[in-house]
N, C-alpha and C positions, 0 to 999 in steps of 0.2 A: 539411411539418408546422409549425404555428405554436405559439408558447408558450401560446396559448389552449387548445389541445387538451390540453397537459400539465397546465395548471391545472385544467381540467375533470376530468381523470382523478384528480388528487389530491383535489379537492373531492368526487368521487363516493365516495372512501374516508372522508374526514372533513372537517367544516367547519374552516377554518383562517384565520389572520390573514395579511396580506401578508408579515409577517416570517417566519412559519412556512413559507410557500411558498418564500420566498427561501432558508431554511436547507435545505429538502428538495432544491432545485436544486443548492445548493453541495455537498451530500453525495452526490448521486446519481452513479452511474457511466454512466448512459445518457440521462438528461434533461439535455441538454448546454448549456442556456442559462446565461448568467452569473448569472441570478437577481438582477441589480442592482435596487435599489428602483424606479428609473424604469421599467424594462422590465416588472416585475411589476405595479406600480400602474397604469400606462397600460393594460395588458391588462385588469385588473380593472374599471377605469372603463368601458372599452368593453363588456365583457361584461355589466356591470350595466345599461348603456343598452339592450343587446340582450335583456335579461331572461333571460340564461343563468345568472346568479347573483343572489343577494340578499345584503344585508349588515345587520348589527345591531351597534350600538355597546354595548359592555359597560363600565360604569363600575366602577373598582376603588379600594378604599381604599388610600391610600399608594402608588399606582402610576398611571401614565397610563392613560387609557381606551384600549380596543382595539376594533378593528372586525373582526368575524368574518364571513367569507364562506361562504355555503352554496349548493350547486348547486340549480337549479330543475328541474322536470320538463322544461322546454324545453332546459335545459342537458344533462340526461341523454340526451335524444333526439339532440341535436347530437353528443354524445360517442359514442353508439352508431353513428351514421351514419359518423363518422370511423373508428371501430375496424373496421367491416366493409368499409371502402373498400379498393380495391386497394393492397397494400403497394408501397412504392418499393424498387428495388434499392439496396443500400448504395453510398454514394459513397466512392471511394478517393482521398483527398487526403493525401498524405504528402510534406511538404516535403523530408524526407530523401532521397527517391527522386530529386528534382530535383538536390539536392546531389551525390548519388552518380553521377548521369548524366554529370557533367563532371569527375569526380574522377581521370580518367586523367592530368590535368596534375600530380598530386601525386606525391611520392616514396612509396615503400613505407611508410616510417615515418609520413609525414603521413596516408596513407590508413588505415593501421592505427589511428592515433589517433582519427580521426573515427568509424571503426567501433566502437571501444571506447567513445567518448562516447555514441554512439547506443545501444549495448548496455546501458550503465549506466543510461541514461534509461528504457529499456524495462523493465529490472529494477526500477527504482524504482516505475514505474507498476504493474507486476505485483504487487509487494508491497503497494502501496496498495489495489489492487482486492481482493486476497485478504483484507486486513484489514477492508475494508468489508463483504465477504461474511461474514466471521467474526462481525462485530459486528451485522450485519443491521439497521442503522439505517434508519428510514423505509421499512419494508416492511409492507404491510397484514396478511398472515397471517390473513385472515378465515376461510379454509377450506383444506382439504388441496390442492385443485386450484390455488387462487391461490398458495399457498406454493410449490408445484412450479413454477408459471410463473415466479415471481420468481427461484427458484433456478436455472432454466435460463437466464434472462437473465444472471445473474451468471456462469454457466458459459460462456456465449457470449463475454462480455467477457474473462474470464480466458484462455480458449482462444485468443482473438485475440492477446493479448500473448505467450502461450507459443509460438504459431506464428511470431510476429515474431522471438522469440529464436532459435528453431530456424533460421529463414531467415538471420538475421545471422551465426550461427555457421557455417552451411553456406557462405555467401558468403565469409566470412573463410578457411575451409579451402580453398576452390577458388582464391582469389586468392593465398594464401600457403601453399600445400600443404607446402612444405619448411621453413617458418619458424614456423608457428603452434604454440604450446603450448596444448593443449586445457585447458579449465577444470578437468577432472578431474585433470590432471597438475599443475596449479598448486597444488592443495590435497591434502595427504596426510591423509586422514581415514578413520575406521572407524565403522560403525554398531554401537553397543553396546546391550546390554539387561541390566538388573538388576531382578529381581523384577517382570518384565513391564512395566518402564518403559524405553522406548527413548530413547537420546540419541546425539548425534553427538560423537565425540572427534576434534578437530582436532589433529593431531600436529605438522605443519609446513606451510609454504607456500614457494613459490619467491620470492614477494615478501612480506616481513613486513607484518602488518596495521598500518595507521597512519591510515586515513581512514574517513569515514562510508560511502563507497562499499564499502569492504572489509567493513564491518559489514552493509550491505545484502546483499552477496553471501552472507554467512553466514546471514542471515535467510531468503533465498531457498533456500539449501541445506537448512535445517531444514524449511521447508514442503514442499520437494520430497520429503523423506523422512518427512513427516507426523509431525514431532516439534517440540516447543517447548523442548527441553532441549539445551544445548550445553556441551561442555567444551573449553577452549582451553589448549594447552600453551605454556610459556614460549618455545619455539623459534619459534612462529608469530607472535610479537609484535615490533614494531619497537622500536628504542631510544626513539623519541618517546613511546611508550606510558607509559614510566616517567619522563618529564620533564613535570612538571605544567604548566609554562609553555606547552607546545605545545598543551595541551587535547585531545590525541589520545585519551587514555583517557576523558575525560569525554564527548566526542562519540560514541565507539564505545558506551560504556555506555548513553548516552541512547537511541541507536537500538535497542538490545536491549530497553530498557524500553518504548519506544514501541510496539514490535511484539510484545510479550508473550513474549519469549524469556527463559527462565531460564538464565543463563550463569554458569559458574565458570571461573576462570583458575588454572592450576597454576603457581606461582612459587617459585623456590628461597628458602629461609629468609633468606639474606644479602640478597636483593633486597627482600623483604617488610619487613625490619627497617630499611631505609634512611630516615633523616630524615623529610621531609614525606610521602614515599610511604607510610610506615608509618601516618601519620595518615589518609591516604586509604583505606587498607585497612581500618582500624578503623571508619571511617564507612560504607563500602560494605557491610561485612559485617553491619551492623545491618539491612539491607534484605532483601527476599525475592526480588529479581530478579537481582542480580549480586553475586557474592562471589569472594574470592581465597583460595586455600588452598595449603599447602605440599605436599600429597599428593593423588593421585587418589582414595584411599579416603575422605578427608575430604569431597571434593566429591560423591562418590557417596552418602555418608550424607545430605548436604544435599538432593540430588536426591530421595531416598526420602522425606524429611520434607515 
């Protein structure tokens, strides 16, 4: 498949500028070209020479002129011929499998570390794909059938990452059967419900939360249980969270905001009232995404509002 086929497909949906095509490629989960200007515009020039597309320059007041590309009848014919051609089997190209193939030279600790790094990368990709699906950016939705087709494409991509997560966890379990602590044992949490609003209550963790990856794990946990509401108890947080110079709190909070998680942290009064941390609490509690409270009841009231 060439980038020309993808461009024809987008233009069959709507006329677009080269820049708009580039943005669609960047945001797409399955149109995998880089979408750099050179690649897009070289393809458009070639397609215009082949009379698959036409272009029109639109002059704008106070803005640069822009060239809008539109698919032609010949372009539609070419696109349909490609769509009904025999599909290709998916290519399996995973660099990690080549790494793993020669990993017997590593110690158990080293092997465990690369498995963890790969698992965290897959989790990050899964969260990103789920967020793209939730936002539904750049999908035509011109009719019910088309909407369903694009929904199933997203489901295919998300299921691929879920399967990869299941595989890596199964691999880890078999390799370190007597050493592995399962993810569910690392986090002590409960699924709660108040007035038909579900949230996750994280009570404690074997390793206190301190990094952006920890935050991503919690985002994934929320989506696994189909909720965007999270309560975190003091015992689950690392000391770095309360030291502003480490930026641990800011990084974790930003991840929650980026992925639409409404999170509350339950912190003892003596901690909330400490110096500069008190200032941070006052600032964050002005927002609607992340807050810190002294009691579970206060947090629940905020969840309901």
